[in-house]
N, CA, C and O atoms as a GROMACS GRO file, in nm:
protein
  616
    1UNK      N    1  -4.049   3.544  -1.756
    1UNK     CA    2  -4.011   3.496  -1.885
    1UNK      C    3  -3.875   3.437  -1.887
    1UNK      O    4  -3.785   3.496  -1.827
    2UNK      N    5  -3.850   3.323  -1.951
    2UNK     CA    6  -3.720   3.273  -1.958
    2UNK      C    7  -3.643   3.330  -2.091
    2UNK      O    8  -3.702   3.335  -2.199
    3UNK      N    9  -3.529   3.364  -2.078
    3UNK     CA   10  -3.456   3.407  -2.204
    3UNK      C   11  -3.396   3.281  -2.270
    3UNK      O   12  -3.339   3.194  -2.204
    4UNK      N   13  -3.412   3.276  -2.407
    4UNK     CA   14  -3.365   3.164  -2.476
    4UNK      C   15  -3.207   3.183  -2.501
    4UNK      O   16  -3.158   3.289  -2.540
    5UNK      N   17  -3.135   3.070  -2.474
    5UNK     CA   18  -2.991   3.077  -2.490
    5UNK      C   19  -2.962   2.984  -2.615
    5UNK      O   20  -3.012   2.873  -2.630
    6UNK      N   21  -2.875   3.046  -2.703
    6UNK     CA   22  -2.843   2.962  -2.820
    6UNK      C   23  -2.704   2.937  -2.811
    6UNK      O   24  -2.624   3.024  -2.778
    7UNK      N   25  -2.667   2.798  -2.844
    7UNK     CA   26  -2.536   2.756  -2.846
    7UNK      C   27  -2.481   2.737  -2.990
    7UNK      O   28  -2.540   2.661  -3.067
    8UNK      N   29  -2.363   2.809  -3.030
    8UNK     CA   30  -2.315   2.799  -3.156
    8UNK      C   31  -2.251   2.677  -3.185
    8UNK      O   32  -2.162   2.644  -3.107
    9UNK      N   33  -2.278   2.599  -3.286
    9UNK     CA   34  -2.220   2.462  -3.317
    9UNK      C   35  -2.136   2.487  -3.454
    9UNK      O   36  -2.182   2.544  -3.552
   10UNK      N   37  -2.012   2.437  -3.444
   10UNK     CA   38  -1.930   2.451  -3.558
   10UNK      C   39  -1.899   2.305  -3.605
   10UNK      O   40  -1.863   2.220  -3.524
   11UNK      N   41  -1.914   2.279  -3.734
   11UNK     CA   42  -1.886   2.138  -3.782
   11UNK      C   43  -1.743   2.150  -3.839
   11UNK      O   44  -1.706   2.245  -3.909
   12UNK      N   45  -1.669   2.050  -3.806
   12UNK     CA   46  -1.522   2.039  -3.873
   12UNK      C   47  -1.509   1.903  -3.932
   12UNK      O   48  -1.573   1.809  -3.884
   13UNK      N   49  -1.427   1.889  -4.036
   13UNK     CA   50  -1.407   1.772  -4.105
   13UNK      C   51  -1.294   1.688  -4.050
   13UNK      O   52  -1.296   1.566  -4.064
   14UNK      N   53  -1.193   1.750  -3.986
   14UNK     CA   54  -1.086   1.682  -3.918
   14UNK      C   55  -1.017   1.768  -3.805
   14UNK      O   56  -1.023   1.891  -3.804
   15UNK      N   57  -0.954   1.695  -3.711
   15UNK     CA   58  -0.882   1.768  -3.614
   15UNK      C   59  -0.737   1.721  -3.617
   15UNK      O   60  -0.707   1.602  -3.631
   16UNK      N   61  -0.649   1.821  -3.605
   16UNK     CA   62  -0.511   1.790  -3.612
   16UNK      C   63  -0.463   1.711  -3.481
   16UNK      O   64  -0.480   1.761  -3.371
   17UNK      N   65  -0.411   1.601  -3.495
   17UNK     CA   66  -0.366   1.534  -3.365
   17UNK      C   67  -0.249   1.603  -3.288
   17UNK      O   68  -0.164   1.672  -3.345
   18UNK      N   69  -0.252   1.581  -3.164
   18UNK     CA   70  -0.152   1.643  -3.090
   18UNK      C   71  -0.019   1.586  -3.120
   18UNK      O   72  -0.016   1.472  -3.164
   19UNK      N   73   0.103   1.655  -3.100
   19UNK     CA   74   0.227   1.596  -3.122
   19UNK      C   75   0.258   1.481  -3.024
   19UNK      O   76   0.219   1.484  -2.907
   20UNK      N   77   0.330   1.379  -3.077
   20UNK     CA   78   0.371   1.277  -2.990
   20UNK      C   79   0.505   1.291  -2.922
   20UNK      O   80   0.599   1.336  -2.986
   21UNK      N   81   0.518   1.258  -2.802
   21UNK     CA   82   0.650   1.269  -2.728
   21UNK      C   83   0.745   1.174  -2.796
   21UNK      O   84   0.718   1.057  -2.824
   22UNK      N   85   0.863   1.235  -2.820
   22UNK     CA   86   0.983   1.169  -2.878
   22UNK      C   87   1.105   1.209  -2.826
   22UNK      O   88   1.131   1.326  -2.795
   23UNK      N   89   1.188   1.104  -2.814
   23UNK     CA   90   1.326   1.126  -2.761
   23UNK      C   91   1.428   1.114  -2.877
   23UNK      O   92   1.458   1.003  -2.920
   24UNK      N   93   1.483   1.228  -2.928
   24UNK     CA   94   1.580   1.214  -3.043
   24UNK      C   95   1.711   1.161  -2.990
   24UNK      O   96   1.750   1.186  -2.876
   25UNK      N   97   1.782   1.082  -3.082
   25UNK     CA   98   1.910   1.035  -3.031
   25UNK      C   99   2.003   1.142  -2.992
   25UNK      O  100   2.085   1.127  -2.901
   26UNK      N  101   1.989   1.257  -3.066
   26UNK     CA  102   2.078   1.375  -3.045
   26UNK      C  103   2.050   1.423  -2.899
   26UNK      O  104   2.141   1.472  -2.832
   27UNK      N  105   1.939   1.410  -2.859
   27UNK     CA  106   1.899   1.473  -2.708
   27UNK      C  107   1.949   1.389  -2.602
   27UNK      O  108   1.966   1.437  -2.491
   28UNK      N  109   1.975   1.261  -2.627
   28UNK     CA  110   2.010   1.170  -2.520
   28UNK      C  111   2.162   1.177  -2.494
   28UNK      O  112   2.243   1.182  -2.586
   29UNK      N  113   2.196   1.178  -2.368
   29UNK     CA  114   2.345   1.175  -2.344
   29UNK      C  115   2.404   1.035  -2.348
   29UNK      O  116   2.329   0.938  -2.359
   30UNK      N  117   2.528   1.020  -2.341
   30UNK     CA  118   2.586   0.892  -2.344
   30UNK      C  119   2.533   0.795  -2.242
   30UNK      O  120   2.516   0.677  -2.273
   31UNK      N  121   2.506   0.838  -2.124
   31UNK     CA  122   2.467   0.761  -2.013
   31UNK      C  123   2.326   0.713  -2.022
   31UNK      O  124   2.296   0.608  -1.966
   32UNK      N  125   2.232   0.786  -2.093
   32UNK     CA  126   2.095   0.740  -2.089
   32UNK      C  127   2.075   0.672  -2.217
   32UNK      O  128   2.110   0.719  -2.325
   33UNK      N  129   2.010   0.550  -2.197
   33UNK     CA  130   1.979   0.466  -2.320
   33UNK      C  131   1.820   0.508  -2.360
   33UNK      O  132   1.741   0.561  -2.281
   34UNK      N  133   1.792   0.476  -2.493
   34UNK     CA  134   1.651   0.503  -2.521
   34UNK      C  135   1.563   0.430  -2.438
   34UNK      O  136   1.470   0.493  -2.390
   35UNK      N  137   1.575   0.298  -2.409
   35UNK     CA  138   1.488   0.224  -2.318
   35UNK      C  139   1.555   0.212  -2.188
   35UNK      O  140   1.638   0.124  -2.165
   36UNK      N  141   1.521   0.293  -2.109
   36UNK     CA  142   1.585   0.311  -1.963
   36UNK      C  143   1.525   0.187  -1.879
   36UNK      O  144   1.577   0.155  -1.772
   37UNK      N  145   1.419   0.121  -1.928
   37UNK     CA  146   1.368   0.017  -1.841
   37UNK      C  147   1.443  -0.117  -1.849
   37UNK      O  148   1.424  -0.209  -1.769
   38UNK      N  149   1.537  -0.121  -1.963
   38UNK     CA  150   1.607  -0.241  -1.982
   38UNK      C  151   1.691  -0.279  -1.859
   38UNK      O  152   1.688  -0.396  -1.819
   39UNK      N  153   1.763  -0.188  -1.799
   39UNK     CA  154   1.850  -0.205  -1.673
   39UNK      C  155   1.765  -0.229  -1.564
   39UNK      O  156   1.804  -0.311  -1.481
   40UNK      N  157   1.650  -0.168  -1.547
   40UNK     CA  158   1.559  -0.185  -1.427
   40UNK      C  159   1.505  -0.334  -1.435
   40UNK      O  160   1.507  -0.408  -1.337
   41UNK      N  161   1.463  -0.368  -1.544
   41UNK     CA  162   1.403  -0.496  -1.560
   41UNK      C  163   1.487  -0.622  -1.535
   41UNK      O  164   1.445  -0.723  -1.477
   42UNK      N  165   1.617  -0.604  -1.589
   42UNK     CA  166   1.715  -0.700  -1.577
   42UNK      C  167   1.778  -0.710  -1.450
   42UNK      O  168   1.844  -0.812  -1.426
   43UNK      N  169   1.769  -0.618  -1.362
   43UNK     CA  170   1.835  -0.606  -1.238
   43UNK      C  171   1.783  -0.720  -1.142
   43UNK      O  172   1.663  -0.747  -1.146
   44UNK      N  173   1.866  -0.787  -1.057
   44UNK     CA  174   1.824  -0.891  -0.976
   44UNK      C  175   1.774  -0.813  -0.841
   44UNK      O  176   1.822  -0.705  -0.807
   45UNK      N  177   1.683  -0.874  -0.778
   45UNK     CA  178   1.633  -0.804  -0.646
   45UNK      C  179   1.750  -0.828  -0.534
   45UNK      O  180   1.827  -0.924  -0.533
   46UNK      N  181   1.747  -0.728  -0.446
   46UNK     CA  182   1.838  -0.735  -0.333
   46UNK      C  183   1.810  -0.867  -0.256
   46UNK      O  184   1.699  -0.918  -0.241
   47UNK      N  185   1.923  -0.913  -0.210
   47UNK     CA  186   1.908  -1.028  -0.117
   47UNK      C  187   1.850  -1.000   0.005
   47UNK      O  188   1.888  -0.902   0.069
   48UNK      N  189   1.753  -1.082   0.049
   48UNK     CA  190   1.695  -1.060   0.185
   48UNK      C  191   1.785  -1.109   0.293
   48UNK      O  192   1.861  -1.204   0.276
   49UNK      N  193   1.775  -1.042   0.403
   49UNK     CA  194   1.843  -1.096   0.524
   49UNK      C  195   1.749  -1.196   0.591
   49UNK      O  196   1.627  -1.182   0.580
   50UNK      N  197   1.798  -1.288   0.653
   50UNK     CA  198   1.725  -1.396   0.711
   50UNK      C  199   1.617  -1.348   0.809
   50UNK      O  200   1.515  -1.414   0.825
   51UNK      N  201   1.639  -1.236   0.874
   51UNK     CA  202   1.554  -1.185   0.979
   51UNK      C  203   1.437  -1.090   0.931
   51UNK      O  204   1.353  -1.043   1.007
   52UNK      N  205   1.442  -1.070   0.803
   52UNK     CA  206   1.333  -0.978   0.757
   52UNK      C  207   1.214  -1.053   0.678
   52UNK      O  208   1.240  -1.159   0.622
   53UNK      N  209   1.098  -1.004   0.673
   53UNK     CA  210   0.996  -1.078   0.610
   53UNK      C  211   1.038  -1.127   0.475
   53UNK      O  212   1.090  -1.052   0.392
   54UNK      N  213   1.014  -1.254   0.454
   54UNK     CA  214   1.050  -1.326   0.332
   54UNK      C  215   1.189  -1.406   0.356
   54UNK      O  216   1.226  -1.493   0.278
   55UNK      N  217   1.258  -1.371   0.464
   55UNK     CA  218   1.379  -1.433   0.502
   55UNK      C  219   1.355  -1.570   0.561
   55UNK      O  220   1.247  -1.593   0.614
   56UNK      N  221   1.446  -1.658   0.556
   56UNK     CA  222   1.414  -1.796   0.606
   56UNK      C  223   1.395  -1.802   0.756
   56UNK      O  224   1.312  -1.878   0.806
   57UNK      N  225   1.464  -1.729   0.823
   57UNK     CA  226   1.446  -1.732   0.989
   57UNK      C  227   1.306  -1.661   1.014
   57UNK      O  228   1.222  -1.716   1.084
   58UNK      N  229   1.284  -1.543   0.957
   58UNK     CA  230   1.157  -1.479   0.996
   58UNK      C  231   1.031  -1.567   0.945
   58UNK      O  232   0.929  -1.571   1.015
   59UNK      N  233   1.038  -1.633   0.832
   59UNK     CA  234   0.945  -1.717   0.792
   59UNK      C  235   0.921  -1.843   0.867
   59UNK      O  236   0.809  -1.891   0.882
   60UNK      N  237   1.043  -1.901   0.919
   60UNK     CA  238   1.042  -2.015   1.009
   60UNK      C  239   0.966  -1.976   1.142
   60UNK      O  240   0.892  -2.057   1.199
   61UNK      N  241   0.988  -1.850   1.188
   61UNK     CA  242   0.928  -1.802   1.320
   61UNK      C  243   0.778  -1.802   1.301
   61UNK      O  244   0.706  -1.856   1.385
   62UNK      N  245   0.726  -1.743   1.187
   62UNK     CA  246   0.590  -1.729   1.156
   62UNK      C  247   0.525  -1.867   1.149
   62UNK      O  248   0.418  -1.888   1.206
   63UNK      N  249   0.591  -1.964   1.079
   63UNK     CA  250   0.545  -2.102   1.082
   63UNK      C  251   0.532  -2.162   1.213
   63UNK      O  252   0.436  -2.233   1.243
   64UNK      N  253   0.635  -2.134   1.296
   64UNK     CA  254   0.628  -2.185   1.443
   64UNK      C  255   0.504  -2.131   1.519
   64UNK      O  256   0.434  -2.204   1.588
   65UNK      N  257   0.484  -2.000   1.502
   65UNK     CA  258   0.380  -1.934   1.556
   65UNK      C  259   0.241  -1.983   1.506
   65UNK      O  260   0.142  -1.974   1.579
   66UNK      N  261   0.234  -2.034   1.384
   66UNK     CA  262   0.102  -2.068   1.319
   66UNK      C  263   0.071  -2.226   1.373
   66UNK      O  264  -0.038  -2.281   1.355
   67UNK      N  265   0.176  -2.284   1.436
   67UNK     CA  266   0.155  -2.418   1.498
   67UNK      C  267   0.105  -2.411   1.645
   67UNK      O  268   0.068  -2.515   1.701
   68UNK      N  269   0.103  -2.294   1.708
   68UNK     CA  270   0.043  -2.281   1.844
   68UNK      C  271  -0.100  -2.235   1.844
   68UNK      O  272  -0.135  -2.130   1.790
   69UNK      N  273  -0.180  -2.316   1.903
   69UNK     CA  274  -0.327  -2.291   1.891
   69UNK      C  275  -0.376  -2.234   2.040
   69UNK      O  276  -0.321  -2.269   2.145
   70UNK      N  277  -0.468  -2.158   2.033
   70UNK     CA  278  -0.540  -2.111   2.153
   70UNK      C  279  -0.618  -2.241   2.196
   70UNK      O  280  -0.688  -2.305   2.119
   71UNK      N  281  -0.599  -2.268   2.317
   71UNK     CA  282  -0.686  -2.394   2.369
   71UNK      C  283  -0.834  -2.385   2.367
   71UNK      O  284  -0.905  -2.485   2.365
   72UNK      N  285  -0.878  -2.268   2.369
   72UNK     CA  286  -1.032  -2.239   2.380
   72UNK      C  287  -1.086  -2.223   2.242
   72UNK      O  288  -1.202  -2.254   2.218
   73UNK      N  289  -0.999  -2.171   2.141
   73UNK     CA  290  -1.059  -2.133   2.006
   73UNK      C  291  -0.969  -2.214   1.915
   73UNK      O  292  -0.848  -2.220   1.936
   74UNK      N  293  -1.031  -2.280   1.809
   74UNK     CA  294  -0.960  -2.372   1.726
   74UNK      C  295  -0.888  -2.301   1.608
   74UNK      O  296  -0.897  -2.344   1.493
   75UNK      N  297  -0.819  -2.194   1.642
   75UNK     CA  298  -0.737  -2.107   1.548
   75UNK      C  299  -0.595  -2.082   1.606
   75UNK      O  300  -0.575  -2.064   1.726
   76UNK      N  301  -0.503  -2.083   1.517
   76UNK     CA  302  -0.362  -2.051   1.581
   76UNK      C  303  -0.347  -1.906   1.616
   76UNK      O  304  -0.421  -1.819   1.571
   77UNK      N  305  -0.243  -1.883   1.702
   77UNK     CA  306  -0.227  -1.751   1.773
   77UNK      C  307  -0.193  -1.650   1.655
   77UNK      O  308  -0.230  -1.533   1.668
   78UNK      N  309  -0.132  -1.685   1.553
   78UNK     CA  310  -0.098  -1.574   1.456
   78UNK      C  311  -0.212  -1.539   1.380
   78UNK      O  312  -0.232  -1.420   1.359
   79UNK      N  313  -0.295  -1.628   1.333
   79UNK     CA  314  -0.419  -1.587   1.256
   79UNK      C  315  -0.526  -1.524   1.356
   79UNK      O  316  -0.609  -1.442   1.315
   80UNK      N  317  -0.521  -1.563   1.479
   80UNK     CA  318  -0.606  -1.500   1.583
   80UNK      C  319  -0.575  -1.349   1.595
   80UNK      O  320  -0.660  -1.271   1.638
   81UNK      N  321  -0.456  -1.309   1.558
   81UNK     CA  322  -0.415  -1.168   1.582
   81UNK      C  323  -0.345  -1.154   1.714
   81UNK      O  324  -0.336  -1.039   1.758
   82UNK      N  325  -0.299  -1.243   1.777
   82UNK     CA  326  -0.241  -1.224   1.895
   82UNK      C  327  -0.088  -1.179   1.884
   82UNK      O  328  -0.031  -1.129   1.980
   83UNK      N  329  -0.034  -1.197   1.779
   83UNK     CA  330   0.103  -1.162   1.755
   83UNK      C  331   0.114  -1.012   1.691
   83UNK      O  332   0.077  -0.990   1.576
   84UNK      N  333   0.164  -0.919   1.767
   84UNK     CA  334   0.169  -0.787   1.712
   84UNK      C  335   0.302  -0.757   1.644
   84UNK      O  336   0.308  -0.662   1.565
   85UNK      N  337   0.414  -0.835   1.670
   85UNK     CA  338   0.529  -0.801   1.589
   85UNK      C  339   0.634  -0.922   1.616
   85UNK      O  340   0.633  -0.994   1.715
   86UNK      N  341   0.719  -0.927   1.514
   86UNK     CA  342   0.831  -1.019   1.514
   86UNK      C  343   0.952  -0.943   1.467
   86UNK      O  344   0.954  -0.890   1.356
   87UNK      N  345   1.052  -0.938   1.550
   87UNK     CA  346   1.177  -0.870   1.508
   87UNK      C  347   1.286  -0.959   1.527
   87UNK      O  348   1.295  -1.021   1.633
   88UNK      N  349   1.381  -0.976   1.424
   88UNK     CA  350   1.492  -1.066   1.423
   88UNK      C  351   1.613  -0.986   1.396
   88UNK      O  352   1.615  -0.918   1.293
   89UNK      N  353   1.721  -0.986   1.480
   89UNK     CA  354   1.844  -0.920   1.456
   89UNK      C  355   1.930  -1.005   1.367
   89UNK      O  356   1.900  -1.121   1.339
   90UNK      N  357   2.035  -0.946   1.326
   90UNK     CA  358   2.130  -1.019   1.224
   90UNK      C  359   2.191  -1.136   1.301
   90UNK      O  360   2.224  -1.238   1.241
   91UNK      N  361   2.207  -1.120   1.437
   91UNK     CA  362   2.280  -1.223   1.512
   91UNK      C  363   2.189  -1.337   1.556
   91UNK      O  364   2.232  -1.430   1.623
   92UNK      N  365   2.060  -1.327   1.516
   92UNK     CA  366   1.960  -1.434   1.553
   92UNK      C  367   1.878  -1.401   1.675
   92UNK      O  368   1.807  -1.491   1.719
   93UNK      N  369   1.878  -1.283   1.739
   93UNK     CA  370   1.798  -1.262   1.852
   93UNK      C  371   1.661  -1.224   1.799
   93UNK      O  372   1.647  -1.132   1.719
   94UNK      N  373   1.552  -1.303   1.848
   94UNK     CA  374   1.421  -1.298   1.810
   94UNK      C  375   1.333  -1.236   1.910
   94UNK      O  376   1.331  -1.288   2.022
   95UNK      N  377   1.253  -1.125   1.886
   95UNK     CA  378   1.172  -1.073   1.989
   95UNK      C  379   1.030  -1.081   1.923
   95UNK      O  380   1.006  -1.041   1.809
   96UNK      N  381   0.943  -1.134   2.000
   96UNK     CA  382   0.807  -1.151   1.958
   96UNK      C  383   0.716  -1.062   2.060
   96UNK      O  384   0.717  -1.076   2.183
   97UNK      N  385   0.643  -0.976   1.996
   97UNK     CA  386   0.551  -0.893   2.080
   97UNK      C  387   0.403  -0.951   2.066
   97UNK      O  388   0.348  -0.958   1.956
   98UNK      N  389   0.350  -0.985   2.168
   98UNK     CA  390   0.222  -1.049   2.152
   98UNK      C  391   0.123  -1.004   2.269
   98UNK      O  392   0.161  -0.935   2.363
   99UNK      N  393  -0.006  -1.048   2.252
   99UNK     CA  394  -0.105  -1.020   2.358
   99UNK      C  395  -0.186  -1.151   2.378
   99UNK      O  396  -0.153  -1.258   2.326
  100UNK      N  397  -0.283  -1.136   2.450
  100UNK     CA  398  -0.385  -1.256   2.469
  100UNK      C  399  -0.519  -1.192   2.462
  100UNK      O  400  -0.534  -1.070   2.476
  101UNK      N  401  -0.623  -1.281   2.438
  101UNK     CA  402  -0.756  -1.220   2.417
  101UNK      C  403  -0.803  -1.140   2.530
  101UNK      O  404  -0.871  -1.038   2.511
  102UNK      N  405  -0.770  -1.181   2.651
  102UNK     CA  406  -0.805  -1.106   2.779
  102UNK      C  407  -0.698  -1.130   2.863
  102UNK      O  408  -0.623  -1.226   2.844
  103UNK      N  409  -0.682  -1.034   2.974
  103UNK     CA  410  -0.580  -1.053   3.076
  103UNK      C  411  -0.611  -1.164   3.166
  103UNK      O  412  -0.522  -1.216   3.233
  104UNK      N  413  -0.733  -1.204   3.171
  104UNK     CA  414  -0.770  -1.325   3.270
  104UNK      C  415  -0.769  -1.448   3.179
  104UNK      O  416  -0.832  -1.547   3.216
  105UNK      N  417  -0.706  -1.448   3.069
  105UNK     CA  418  -0.702  -1.570   2.976
  105UNK      C  419  -0.634  -1.690   3.074
  105UNK      O  420  -0.538  -1.666   3.147
  106UNK      N  421  -0.697  -1.817   3.064
  106UNK     CA  422  -0.639  -1.917   3.148
  106UNK      C  423  -0.506  -1.964   3.102
  106UNK      O  424  -0.445  -2.046   3.171
  107UNK      N  425  -0.452  -1.917   2.985
  107UNK     CA  426  -0.315  -1.955   2.936
  107UNK      C  427  -0.218  -1.835   2.953
  107UNK      O  428  -0.109  -1.834   2.896
  108UNK      N  429  -0.264  -1.730   3.036
  108UNK     CA  430  -0.179  -1.627   3.051
  108UNK      C  431  -0.037  -1.645   3.096
  108UNK      O  432   0.057  -1.577   3.057
  109UNK      N  433  -0.030  -1.750   3.189
  109UNK     CA  434   0.105  -1.780   3.240
  109UNK      C  435   0.183  -1.873   3.153
  109UNK      O  436   0.306  -1.865   3.151
  110UNK      N  437   0.114  -1.966   3.079
  110UNK     CA  438   0.182  -2.064   2.994
  110UNK      C  439   0.215  -2.033   2.853
  110UNK      O  440   0.315  -2.078   2.796
  111UNK      N  441   0.120  -1.948   2.794
  111UNK     CA  442   0.135  -1.920   2.650
  111UNK      C  443   0.259  -1.848   2.612
  111UNK      O  444   0.318  -1.890   2.513
  112UNK      N  445   0.311  -1.740   2.678
  112UNK     CA  446   0.430  -1.677   2.647
  112UNK      C  447   0.554  -1.766   2.656
  112UNK      O  448   0.651  -1.751   2.581
  113UNK      N  449   0.545  -1.861   2.752
  113UNK     CA  450   0.669  -1.954   2.761
  113UNK      C  451   0.664  -2.046   2.639
  113UNK      O  452   0.768  -2.068   2.577
  114UNK      N  453   0.543  -2.102   2.600
  114UNK     CA  454   0.536  -2.182   2.492
  114UNK      C  455   0.588  -2.113   2.357
  114UNK      O  456   0.661  -2.173   2.278
  115UNK      N  457   0.547  -1.988   2.340
  115UNK     CA  458   0.582  -1.911   2.231
  115UNK      C  459   0.738  -1.896   2.225
  115UNK      O  460   0.800  -1.906   2.118
  116UNK      N  461   0.798  -1.873   2.344
  116UNK     CA  462   0.946  -1.858   2.351
  116UNK      C  463   1.014  -1.990   2.321
  116UNK      O  464   1.112  -1.992   2.246
  117UNK      N  465   0.966  -2.100   2.376
  117UNK     CA  466   1.016  -2.235   2.326
  117UNK      C  467   1.009  -2.263   2.181
  117UNK      O  468   1.106  -2.304   2.118
  118UNK      N  469   0.897  -2.240   2.133
  118UNK     CA  470   0.886  -2.272   1.980
  118UNK      C  471   0.962  -2.180   1.884
  118UNK      O  472   1.015  -2.221   1.781
  119UNK      N  473   0.964  -2.050   1.926
  119UNK     CA  474   1.058  -1.960   1.847
  119UNK      C  475   1.195  -1.989   1.869
  119UNK      O  476   1.274  -1.977   1.776
  120UNK      N  477   1.232  -2.026   1.982
  120UNK     CA  478   1.380  -2.055   2.016
  120UNK      C  479   1.424  -2.180   1.942
  120UNK      O  480   1.544  -2.195   1.920
  121UNK      N  481   1.337  -2.271   1.903
  121UNK     CA  482   1.376  -2.387   1.834
  121UNK      C  483   1.384  -2.376   1.681
  121UNK      O  484   1.419  -2.470   1.609
  122UNK      N  485   1.347  -2.254   1.635
  122UNK     CA  486   1.343  -2.233   1.481
  122UNK      C  487   1.496  -2.230   1.448
  122UNK      O  488   1.567  -2.158   1.518
  123UNK      N  489   1.552  -2.303   1.346
  123UNK     CA  490   1.696  -2.281   1.295
  123UNK      C  491   1.722  -2.149   1.274
  123UNK      O  492   1.637  -2.077   1.222
  124UNK      N  493   1.836  -2.105   1.308
  124UNK     CA  494   1.881  -1.962   1.292
  124UNK      C  495   1.850  -1.860   1.406
  124UNK      O  496   1.892  -1.744   1.403
  125UNK      N  497   1.770  -1.914   1.508
  125UNK     CA  498   1.727  -1.820   1.612
  125UNK      C  499   1.827  -1.870   1.728
  125UNK      O  500   1.833  -1.987   1.766
  126UNK      N  501   1.902  -1.769   1.776
  126UNK     CA  502   1.991  -1.789   1.880
  126UNK      C  503   1.927  -1.773   2.024
  126UNK      O  504   1.945  -1.850   2.119
  127UNK      N  505   1.849  -1.662   2.022
  127UNK     CA  506   1.792  -1.636   2.146
  127UNK      C  507   1.649  -1.568   2.126
  127UNK      O  508   1.632  -1.471   2.053
  128UNK      N  509   1.550  -1.629   2.198
  128UNK     CA  510   1.414  -1.578   2.178
  128UNK      C  511   1.359  -1.503   2.305
  128UNK      O  512   1.390  -1.539   2.418
  129UNK      N  513   1.279  -1.402   2.282
  129UNK     CA  514   1.239  -1.315   2.381
  129UNK      C  515   1.089  -1.284   2.355
  129UNK      O  516   1.054  -1.250   2.242
  130UNK      N  517   0.999  -1.296   2.457
  130UNK     CA  518   0.862  -1.265   2.436
  130UNK      C  519   0.820  -1.156   2.517
  130UNK      O  520   0.839  -1.158   2.639
  131UNK      N  521   0.762  -1.051   2.454
  131UNK     CA  522   0.709  -0.947   2.535
  131UNK      C  523   0.544  -0.948   2.516
  131UNK      O  524   0.482  -0.937   2.410
  132UNK      N  525   0.497  -0.963   2.633
  132UNK     CA  526   0.343  -0.965   2.655
  132UNK      C  527   0.289  -0.832   2.680
  132UNK      O  528   0.319  -0.777   2.787
  133UNK      N  529   0.210  -0.769   2.591
  133UNK     CA  530   0.163  -0.643   2.601
  133UNK      C  531   0.002  -0.641   2.609
  133UNK      O  532  -0.061  -0.733   2.558
  134UNK      N  533  -0.059  -0.540   2.670
  134UNK     CA  534  -0.193  -0.533   2.681
  134UNK      C  535  -0.244  -0.411   2.604
  134UNK      O  536  -0.366  -0.391   2.593
  135UNK      N  537  -0.157  -0.333   2.552
  135UNK     CA  538  -0.191  -0.210   2.473
  135UNK      C  539  -0.137  -0.212   2.333
  135UNK      O  540  -0.014  -0.209   2.320
  136UNK      N  541  -0.202  -0.215   2.243
  136UNK     CA  542  -0.342  -0.200   2.226
  136UNK      C  543  -0.411  -0.334   2.262
  136UNK      O  544  -0.356  -0.442   2.239
  137UNK      N  545  -0.533  -0.326   2.320
  137UNK     CA  546  -0.600  -0.453   2.351
  137UNK      C  547  -0.642  -0.524   2.238
  137UNK      O  548  -0.674  -0.462   2.136
  138UNK      N  549  -0.648  -0.669   2.243
  138UNK     CA  550  -0.690  -0.737   2.134
  138UNK      C  551  -0.840  -0.730   2.109
  138UNK      O  552  -0.919  -0.718   2.203
  139UNK      N  553  -0.876  -0.736   1.992
  139UNK     CA  554  -1.028  -0.739   1.940
  139UNK      C  555  -1.036  -0.819   1.833
  139UNK      O  556  -0.934  -0.843   1.768
  140UNK      N  557  -1.167  -0.878   1.797
  140UNK     CA  558  -1.185  -0.964   1.685
  140UNK      C  559  -1.136  -0.902   1.545
  140UNK      O  560  -1.110  -0.976   1.450
  141UNK      N  561  -1.127  -0.786   1.539
  141UNK     CA  562  -1.089  -0.718   1.405
  141UNK      C  563  -0.943  -0.754   1.364
  141UNK      O  564  -0.904  -0.733   1.249
  142UNK      N  565  -0.859  -0.810   1.465
  142UNK     CA  566  -0.724  -0.826   1.438
  142UNK      C  567  -0.708  -0.975   1.394
  142UNK      O  568  -0.597  -1.025   1.377
  143UNK      N  569  -0.812  -1.037   1.380
  143UNK     CA  570  -0.810  -1.182   1.321
  143UNK      C  571  -0.784  -1.165   1.171
  143UNK      O  572  -0.815  -1.063   1.110
  144UNK      N  573  -0.718  -1.280   1.109
  144UNK     CA  574  -0.708  -1.284   0.970
  144UNK      C  575  -0.852  -1.332   0.910
  144UNK      O  576  -0.941  -1.375   0.982
  145UNK      N  577  -0.862  -1.321   0.781
  145UNK     CA  578  -0.984  -1.373   0.720
  145UNK      C  579  -0.999  -1.510   0.731
  145UNK      O  580  -1.111  -1.559   0.737
  146UNK      N  581  -0.887  -1.586   0.735
  146UNK     CA  582  -0.893  -1.737   0.764
  146UNK      C  583  -0.944  -1.775   0.894
  146UNK      O  584  -1.015  -1.874   0.908
  147UNK      N  585  -0.909  -1.697   0.992
  147UNK     CA  586  -0.959  -1.735   1.126
  147UNK      C  587  -1.110  -1.687   1.131
  147UNK      O  588  -1.194  -1.761   1.182
  148UNK      N  589  -1.142  -1.572   1.083
  148UNK     CA  590  -1.291  -1.534   1.074
  148UNK      C  591  -1.373  -1.637   1.004
  148UNK      O  592  -1.487  -1.664   1.040
  149UNK      N  593  -1.311  -1.697   0.898
  149UNK     CA  594  -1.400  -1.791   0.820
  149UNK      C  595  -1.410  -1.919   0.913
  149UNK      O  596  -1.517  -1.977   0.926
  150UNK      N  597  -1.297  -1.958   0.975
  150UNK     CA  598  -1.290  -2.078   1.062
  150UNK      C  599  -1.401  -2.069   1.175
  150UNK      O  600  -1.467  -2.166   1.211
  151UNK      N  601  -1.413  -1.951   1.224
  151UNK     CA  602  -1.509  -1.920   1.334
  151UNK      C  603  -1.644  -1.873   1.300
  151UNK      O  604  -1.722  -1.823   1.382
  152UNK      N  605  -1.672  -1.893   1.159
  152UNK     CA  606  -1.810  -1.857   1.118
  152UNK      C  607  -1.842  -1.698   1.130
  152UNK      O  608  -1.958  -1.661   1.146
  153UNK      N  609  -1.738  -1.608   1.122
  153UNK     CA  610  -1.748  -1.472   1.137
  153UNK      C  611  -1.757  -1.400   0.995
  153UNK      O  612  -1.776  -1.279   0.986
  154UNK      N  613  -1.741  -1.481   0.890
  154UNK     CA  614  -1.747  -1.418   0.758
  154UNK      C  615  -1.859  -1.464   0.685
  154UNK      O  616  -1.880  -1.421   0.571
   0.00000   0.00000   0.00000
């Protein structure tokens, strides 16, 4: 036999609202304003250095890499996911870390040289260096959505 459980119900006409958070003028020190976001919203963003993402030299290097196409695949090497990193020092030394689709790629000897020439031609780059790495190995998951769309993989 199941035992019957009764739930007590209480009806109320009104509920007292909880107190609202307030900052009294007396509680604020002379350094803190009532609207502390004013200073934050009015502040100008820090200036980007040219060699960091968003900087002119960095963006120029990315644009140069997007002009280099794999001869067998109609997608640029940046969107293809062959570029693992771009580092630019303050004095304009650019280091590009990249890979190829396979170690036996027919452009394995010429592609790094082309990358070095194109990156070295970007205004603001004094010296360009290309590091060809095989670890981690390239796989199709490294491609951008644009590349996947171009190749019919989306």
